[in-house]
N, C-alpha and C positions, 0 to 999 in steps of 0.2 A: 600539520596540514590536515584538514578535515577530509574524511573518507565518506562519500555519500553513495548509497545504493538507491537507484530509482527502479521501482517495480511498476511496469506498465501492465495493468490488469484489463486493458481493453480487448475483448475477444474479437472485435472487428477491425482493430488497428485504424481507427478513424483519424482523419486529419486534425480534427478539433483537439483530441487528447494529445496528439503528437505535437501540436503547437504549444500547448500548455507545458508539456515535458521539455520541449526545446527552450522555452522561456525560462523555466526553472534552471535548466542546465547552463544556459548562458550566464545567468546571474552567479551561479555557483562557480563556474569556471573562471569568471572575472575576479572572484574572491579567492581564487587559488586552490579550490577543492579538487581532489581526485574523485572521479565519478565513474561508476560502473552501472550498467543497466541490465535488467532482466525483463523479458516480455513473456508473460505467463503462457499465452496461447502458443508460443513457439516451443515450449518445454514438452517433453514426452514423459508422461507419468499417469498413473491411475489416480484420478481425483477422489475416489471413494475410499474412506477410511474403513478399516476392518471392524468386525464386531467387537464389542467390549473395549474399544480403543486399544486393541493389542498393537504392539510395536511390530511393524513389518520393515523389511529391508527397503531403504529408499532407492529409487531409481537413480541412475547417474545424474540426470538433470536436476533432481531434487537435492542430491548431495552437493552439487555445485552451487545451487541456490542457497542452501544452508551455509556453505562456506563463504559465500558473498555477504550474507547477513552477519556472520561472525566477523568478517573483515571490516565491515562498515562501522562508522560511528553514528550515522544518521540514515534512516530508511525513509523514503518517500514513496507512498503507494498512490498511484493514480487509478481510481476505481469508479467505473461507470455504474450507475444504479438504474436498472430497467424494471418497470412494472413493480416498483416497491421492493426490489431485492437486488443483491449483488449477483453477478453472474456465477453460476455454479463452479466454474473452473477456478475462480479466485477463492471461493470458499474451500474447495477441495485442496488447493495449493496450501492454504494455511492449516486446514485440518490435518493434512499429512505431515507437514513440517513441525507443527507445534502440538503434537499429540502428547498427552500425559505420559510420563516415563521415558519419552524420547528426549525431550528438552528439559522437563522438570519432573521431579518425583511427586506423583499425585498425592500420596498419603501424607508426605511431609511438607509439601509445597516448598522444597528447597530447589533452587535453580542450579542445575548441574552445569549447564552451559550458561553462564552468567551474562546477561545482557544489560546489567546495571551500567550506567554511564552512557548508554546509547539513547538516542532520541528518535522520534518518528513524526511523520506528518501524513495524514490521510486526506487526499483531495478527491472528493466524490463529485461526479458530474451526473446530475439527475435528469431523467427524461421528463416530459411534460406532466404526466400524471403524478409521478413521485414528487415533483417540485411543488405541485399544488397541495399535496398532503403535507409536505415539509413546511410550507408557509403557514399551515394551521397549527401543527403541533411541534415543529422543529426537531422531530426524531427521524432518523434514517437508519437503514439496516447495517451500515458500516460500524455502528457502535459495538457490535459483537466482536469485530476484529480489534477495535480499539481496546476494549476491556479484556476480552478473553484471550487475546493473543499478545498484543504489545504490552499493556499494563501488567498483565499476569506474569509476563517474563521480564518485568522490571525496566522496560523502556520508559524513560521519563525525561522531559515531558512528551506527551503525544498530542500534537496539534491537529486540528481538523478544519477543513474548509468545505463548505457545501456550495456548489455552483449550480445555478438553474440551467435550463436547457440552453445549449449553445448551438444555434443553427448556422451561424456564420461568424467568421473571425472579423468581419468588416464592421460590425455594429459597435457602439460605444461600450455596451455591457461586456462584450467579449474582450475588447481592447483593455478595459479596466482589469480584468482577470489576468490577462497576459502580463501586464505591468506588475500586478501583485505577485505572480509566480516568479518573475525575474527578481523582484525585491526579496522574496523569501529565500531564493537561491543565493542571492548576494549576502544575506545575513546568515547563510549556512544553517537555516532552520526549516 
């Protein structure tokens, strides 16, 4: 049975992202997956990494989050993107958990906590300004998490979805994405 960890990176806990998460969860539960969820804004931790990437003791919430990532076979991050960047709390969460020498040995690039065999999906929800930039060059800031965190720690494959501004769940664009999230969950990817 597939073990899925959903990471809610929405600092405002908006209904829109909750609907997307619930649609994904519904599909995954119907496929028989075990699901756990982390809401980053509810965790108590210092989001600032130390100088020189020195390893510091993880706070209890970050230790539990790392245990959840280790438990999972698939990680799904729901990540809002505001003003062309991801919220600092999300970046701090990953900076603290996936710091060199804590998860992998920087000089040797050997994965100590091997995440090979795990997959991931990043669902980014863009605000209006960022969505306009994305339509021009198709680049968004979650790529640093995709490459520097997930792929560097051997998550494979790492799928991404970029969703434009969702103002209401009642329009056809939003309903299309809700159906897609449910389908992704049902396919356990």
